[in-house]
C-alpha positions as semicolon CSV with decimal commas, in nm:
position;residue;x (nm);y (nm);z (nm)
1;M;-3,911;-0,391;-0,179
2;S;-3,679;-0,103;-0,102
3;V;-3,329;-0,184;0,011
4;D;-3,381;0,063;0,296
5;T;-3,676;-0,136;0,434
6;L;-3,500;-0,472;0,466
7;Q;-3,555;-0,586;0,823
8;H;-3,303;-0,863;0,882
9;I;-3,000;-0,721;0,704
10;D;-2,695;-0,570;0,873
11;H;-2,548;-0,256;0,719
12;F;-2,171;-0,277;0,693
13;T;-1,960;0,035;0,644
14;D;-1,594;0,122;0,604
15;A;-1,598;0,206;0,975
16;N;-1,744;-0,124;1,101
17;F;-1,631;-0,371;0,831
18;N;-1,333;-0,513;1,022
19;V;-1,531;-0,581;1,339
20;E;-1,859;-0,691;1,180
21;V;-1,717;-0,899;0,893
22;L;-1,350;-0,986;0,931
23;E;-1,362;-1,054;1,305
24;S;-1,698;-1,233;1,301
25;H;-1,712;-1,579;1,455
26;Q;-1,986;-1,670;1,208
27;P;-1,962;-1,691;0,830
28;V;-2,066;-1,358;0,674
29;L;-2,248;-1,293;0,346
30;V;-2,184;-0,939;0,219
31;D;-2,388;-0,790;-0,064
32;F;-2,209;-0,497;-0,232
33;W;-2,473;-0,274;-0,392
34;A;-2,573;0,084;-0,482
35;P;-2,910;0,263;-0,482
36;W;-2,897;0,329;-0,857
37;C;-2,830;-0,038;-0,946
38;G;-3,139;-0,213;-1,087
39;P;-3,008;-0,570;-1,045
40;C;-2,920;-0,483;-0,683
41;H;-3,287;-0,409;-0,615
42;V;-3,385;-0,736;-0,785
43;L;-3,144;-0,924;-0,556
44;A;-3,254;-0,749;-0,233
45;P;-3,550;-0,980;-0,152
46;T;-3,325;-1,285;-0,200
47;I;-3,068;-1,143;0,042
48;E;-3,349;-1,076;0,291
49;K;-3,470;-1,438;0,259
50;L;-3,118;-1,564;0,324
51;A;-3,088;-1,343;0,632
52;I;-3,409;-1,494;0,771
53;Q;-3,322;-1,850;0,669
54;Y;-2,971;-1,844;0,818
55;D;-3,045;-1,623;1,119
56;G;-2,815;-1,723;1,402
57;S;-2,570;-1,918;1,185
58;V;-2,466;-1,671;0,913
59;K;-2,440;-1,293;0,939
60;V;-2,595;-1,125;0,635
61;G;-2,535;-0,765;0,542
62;K;-2,499;-0,505;0,271
63;V;-2,234;-0,249;0,177
64;N;-2,336;0,058;-0,021
65;V;-2,036;0,099;-0,255
66;D;-2,105;0,470;-0,310
67;E;-2,087;0,544;0,063
68;N;-1,812;0,292;0,147
69;P;-1,543;0,307;-0,122
70;E;-1,272;0,164;0,103
71;A;-1,441;-0,175;0,151
72;A;-1,540;-0,186;-0,218
73;G;-1,185;-0,102;-0,326
74;T;-1,020;-0,347;-0,090
75;Y;-1,220;-0,635;-0,239
76;R;-1,199;-0,507;-0,598
77;I;-1,572;-0,473;-0,644
78;L;-1,588;-0,375;-1,012
79;S;-1,944;-0,486;-1,085
80;I;-2,252;-0,484;-0,866
81;P;-2,426;-0,664;-0,723
82;T;-2,135;-0,869;-0,598
83;V;-2,182;-1,101;-0,302
84;L;-1,877;-1,211;-0,105
85;L;-1,882;-1,492;0,149
86;F;-1,636;-1,464;0,434
87;K;-1,528;-1,734;0,674
88;D;-1,269;-1,664;0,943
89;G;-1,201;-1,323;0,789
90;Q;-1,121;-1,462;0,444
91;V;-1,319;-1,445;0,120
92;V;-1,424;-1,800;0,033
93;D;-1,667;-1,727;-0,252
94;R;-1,754;-1,441;-0,489
95;I;-2,085;-1,428;-0,676
96;I;-2,120;-1,152;-0,935
97;G;-2,467;-1,052;-1,057
98;A;-2,814;-1,146;-0,938
99;H;-2,879;-1,520;-0,921
100;P;-3,158;-1,747;-0,795
101;L;-3,178;-1,820;-0,421
102;Q;-3,036;-2,171;-0,474
103;R;-2,701;-2,035;-0,594
104;Y;-2,649;-1,853;-0,265
105;E;-2,773;-2,151;-0,063
106;Q;-2,514;-2,372;-0,236
107;A;-2,238;-2,127;-0,150
108;L;-2,356;-2,099;0,211
109;A;-2,367;-2,478;0,246
110;K;-1,993;-2,483;0,175
111;V;-1,904;-2,219;0,436
112;K;-2,115;-2,386;0,703
113;E;-1,928;-2,719;0,670
């Protein structure tokens, strides 16, 4: 599955990050990735499943770190994939590397409380 073909994922950029993520009224899961990153491609179907599963209650999106260095730098993304969970504009969890679906579900259960 190509990252470009993901149907339910928002694409966050340096230009829209504040509005789409920090000002969101919903919790937001942000996957920081790059096209050349093998583990990022492994994680992509999991992120897509989460977007479908939590549609309407959690915003799910991706940030290409090569194209959006400001967002990546602000959150000190040193290794990808890195998934950040935001609630009320604040980072509440950071997951580095590709993990099974259940790890992300556990993190999302905490932000939905």
